[in-house]
N, C-alpha and C positions, 0 to 999 in steps of 0.2 A: 504494499499499499504506500509506504513512503517512497519508494523508488518511482511509482506512478506519479505521485504528487510532484516529486523533484523533477521528473521529466517534463510535466506540464509547465512547472515554473521555468525551466530552461527554454522551453519553446516559446513561452510568452515573452521571456526576457530577450530571446533572439528577435522576435517581432518587434518589441519596443526598442531594441538597440538599432535596428534598420531604419525605424521612424525617427528616432531622436538623435541617433549617432552619439550616444554617450557611453564612453568606455566603462564607466562605473556600473554599467548594467550588463557586463559580460556574463553569459549564462554560466561559467565555471564558479562564479560566486556563490551559487545555491549549493553549497557541498553538504549542507544539512538542513533540518527543518527550521532552525532558529535564524539562520543567514537567508534562508528561503522567504521567511516571513519579513524579515528586514528588506529584502529585494523587492518583494511585491509592493510592500509600502512605498519604496522609493519610486517604482513604476508607476502606481497609480497617482502619486503625488506630482510627479513630473509630467505624466501625460496630460493630467488636467490643467496643470499650469500652462503647458504649451497650447492647449485648446483655447484658453483664454486669450493667449496672445495671438492666436491665428485670426480669430473673429470670422468674418465672411469672406476672408481673401482665399482659403483653401478649404471648401466645405467638406470635400472627399476625405482629406487628411484629418480633418477635424473628427468626422464621424469615425474613422478608423481609430484614432487616439482614444476617443471616448469608449469605444468597445473594449479597447485594451485596458483602460483604467477599470471599466465596471468588471471585466473578467479577472482583473488582478485584485480586486476588493473581494470578489466572491471566492477565488482561490486562497486568499489571505485568511478569510474566515475558516475555511476547511483546515488550512495548516495550524492556525491557532488552536483549534478544537483538537487537533492530533497532538500537538505540544502539551496541552492541559492533560490529555489523556496518559501521555508518557510520563509526566511530571507526577500524576497521581500514582500511577502504577509504580515508579521508583520511590515515592515516598512511603507507600504501603510496604514495599520490600526492606526499606530502611527501618521502618517501625518493627517490622518483624525480628530484624538483627538486634535492635535495641532491647526487645523483650527478651532474647536469649542472653543478652548480657546482663540484664536485671536478675537473672537466676544464678549469676556466678557469685560465689560466697567469698572469695579472698581478693584484695587488691592485686596481688601478684598475679593471679589467674586472669584478672582483667587485662592487665597489661600485656600478658602473653598472647590474648585473644583478639585484641582490638584491631590489629593490622588485618588479620585473617577476616575478620567480620566485615570491615570496611570494603574489602575485595568481594566478599559473598553477597553483601546486601545493598552496597551502594553503587555497584555498576563499573568499578575500577579494577583493570587487570592487576594493578600494583597499588601499595599503600605504604606509607612510612610514618613512624612516629618519632617526634624529637621532644627533647625537654629543654626547659630554661632553668639554669642555675646561676644565680646572680647576674653577672655580666656576660655569662657564657650560654651559647646555643649549642646544644650537643645532639648529633644525630644518635639514634638509639635502636629502633627496631624497624623491621620492614618485612614485607611479604610479597613476592613476585610470583604470581600464579602462572604467568607466562615463562618464566625461566628461574627455576628454584636453585639451579647451580650458581647463577649470577646473584641470586639474593644472598646465598651463603657467603660469597666472596665480597659482596657489597657490605653486608653486616659486619664481617670481620675488620674490613677496612674502615668503615665509618665510626666503629667503636673506639678507633685510635685518633679520631679527629676532634677538635675543638675550634668553634668559631666565635669571634666577639659578636655579642647580641646585636650590636648596632650595625653589623653588616646587613641583617635582614630587617631593618626597621620598617620596610614597606609590609613584611610579613608579621611583625610583632605589634601592630598598632591595633590589635584586639578587632580586627575586622577580616573577613574571608576575602580571598583574592583569586582571580584567574590570570595565569601566565601562560600565554598561547605560544610564546616563543622563549623556551628556557634557556637556550644558549645565548640569545641576544641579552637577557636580562639576569644572567648568572652572576656577574659580579664577582664577589669574593668566594662564591660557592662554585666557580667553574669547575674545579677537580671533581666534587660530587656529581654535578650534573654529567661530566664526561664520563665518569666511572658507570653511572647507572643508565647511561643512554637514554635520558629523558628528554623527549621533545616538547612536552607542555604539561602543566599540572595545576591542580587547584589546592590552595592551602587554607585551612580554617583553625583559628585558635582553640585552645582547651583553656578556659578561664572560668572556672567556678568561683563565686563570689567576686567576679570582676578582677581577680589576679591572675595573670597569665602563668600557666604552669607548663605548657607544651604546645605543639602544633601538630596537626595532623594533615597529611599529603595524600592526594588521590593522583595517580599516574595512568595515562592510557597505554603507556609502553611505546616502544619505537614504531610499531606498526598500527597502532590504535588511532581512532579519529581525534581531532583536536578537541580539548576540553571546552566547555561553554559554561553559561550562567547557570543553567540548569545542574550541572555537576558541582559547581560552586555552592548553590543553595542546598543540595542534597547533603553535601560533606558538612557544610556549616550547622545545619541543624543535627546531623549525627553528632558533631563534636560538642554542641552545647548540651545535649542529653547525655553523652558519654561523661563529660566533666562533672555533671550532677550525680550520675550513678557511682562514679569512682569516688567523689567525696563522701558520699553516704556510706560506701563500704569501708572507706578508710577510717571514718569517724566511728563506725561500730567496732572496728578492730581495736582502735585506741581506748574505746570504753571498756572492751573485754579485757584488755591487757591491764588497764587501771584497776578493774575489779578483781583480777587475780592477785595484784600486789596488795590490794587491800585486805583480801582474804587471808594471804599469806601473814600479813602484819598482825591480824587480829588472832589468827591461830597460834602464832608465836607468843603473843601477849597472853592469851588465854593459859597456854601451856606453863609460861613462866609464873603467873599468878597462882595457878594450881600447885606448881612446886614449891613455891614461897609459903603458901598457905599450909601445906602439909608437912613442910620440914620441921624437924624437932629443934627445940630451942635449948641451949645449953649455956651455962657460964663458961667463958673462956677469955684469956687475955689475948691482946692483939700481939703481933711480932715484936712490937716495942714494949711489951710487958705491961700493957695497961688496957682497961676497958674502953671501948669506943666512946669518944667524947660525944657530948651532945652536938647533932648535926653532922657528925662523921658517918660515912656509909661504908660498911665493910664490903670488900670486894667478894664477888661470888667465885669460888674456886672452880677451875676446869675439872669436869668429871670424866673420868675415862669410861668408855663404853664397856659393858659387860663382854666378856671373852666369846660368849656364845653368839653375840651379834657380829663381832669382828670376823668370825669364821664363816658366817653367812654372806657377807659382803666382799665384793672385790675392792682393791685398793682405791680405786676411784670412787666406788659407790661410798666407801667409808669417809673418803674426803668430801664428797658432796653432803652426806649426812651431817658431818661435823659443822660444815657452813650453815646447814639449815638450823642447826641448834643455836648458832650464834645470831639467827634471825635474818640471814641473806635470803633475797628474793632469787627466782630463777635468773633474772637478768644479771643481777650482780655476781652469781655464782658463775654463771657463763663468762662474763668478763674477767673474773679472777682466773678461771681455768683455761681461758683463750679457746673457747668452744662455742657452738652454736646453742641458742637457747633452747631449740628443739632437743638437742642432745642432753641437755640438763634435765628436762622434762622427762625424757626416756629414762635416765638414771634414777629420778624421783619414783617413777612408776616401779621399777624393779626393786627399789629399796622398800616401798610399801608392801609389794607382794611377798618378798623375803620376810619381812618382819610381821606379816599377817596384821598390818596396820590399815585402818580405813582412811587415815587423813595423815597430813604432816605432823599434827599436833600429837597424835597418838605415837607416830614413830620417833619424835624427840623425847616423849615421856619414857619410852622403851630404852632409848640411849641413855637417858639420865638415871634409869633404873628405878622409876617411880611406878 
C-alpha cells in the first residue's frame, strides 16, 4: 500500500515538475511517507499560487494546475491517514515493550534489557544506552540485531571511551533529536560513528525528575531507511517512561536495603539487651584495683565461641559470625572482607543453617553461649 501511494506521489510530482519547472519537486524526494506528505503540501501550495498569478492568460495551464493541486490535497489526506495509522501501531508496540519492562524486578535487569527492548518494540535494528556521570558522557550498552558480532566489538571498544559531556550539548539539552546525517554531525564523536557505521539516528534523554542520567539512541543501521520525526517521538516516549520505571525500581531496592540494615541493627540490639539482662552480677575490682566509679562503663570482654560452633563452621564463616556479633551489617562485612554483599548473605544463610538458628539474633546468642 505504501509503495502504491509513493508511486502516485512521484507521478504527481513529475507532472507538477513539468508544469512548474521547480527542482524542489523532484520525485525522488518522496522516499517515505513523511517526506511524501511534505512534498504533496508543497505541490498543492505552489500550484495554487501559480494559478493565481496566471489569471486569464493561460486558462488551460491554470485548469491543469488546479487539477494537480486538488489531487495533491486528496492524496495528502490519504498519506496523512496512513502516517497516523503507522504511528498508532508503533505506539501500541512500544507500550507493550514498556509493560514487559514494568514486570522486571531489579534495576540491573532493567539496564541489561533496555537496548534489546528498544529494538524489539520501537522499530530500530540497533539501540545504544549511554550514561552521564558529572562532566562525562559515557557509552555503555548496545544491541545490534543486524550484526551481533559488530555489537560485541563495539561494546568492548566503547566501554573504554570517555567523552566530555559538553561535546554532546545538542543531545544533552533534555530534548529528543533527529540526526539524519550522523557523519556530518559527528563532531567529537566521529570515532564512535565510524566504528558503529551509523548513518543516522535519533536520541532521547532519560531524565526522571528532570535530572539527566543517560541517553537512549535508535539507529537504523547501514542499510536501513533514514530516521524521521516519528522515530524520534517513539523513542522519546519510551525513554520518558523507562526513566520513571527505573527510578521506581531503584527506589524500592534502596528501601529494601535500608530495611534490612534496620532489621539487622534492631536484631543486634535486642540480642545485646537480652544478654545484659540475663548476665550474672558479681562484685569485682577493675584492673586498676578499684570498683568502677560513678559514670564509668566497664568494657564488655570478648567471648570466645563454644568449640562445638567452631567445628561446625568454616574459617570464613566463623569470621563472618564474629563480625555479626560485633553488630556489623552485611554491607560492612562485605567491605571489610573485600567480597560482594551477596557472598556475605550466602555465608549468613550457611551459618544459620549449621547453627539451627532462625535469625541472626539467635545465631549471635549461641555464639555468646546464652
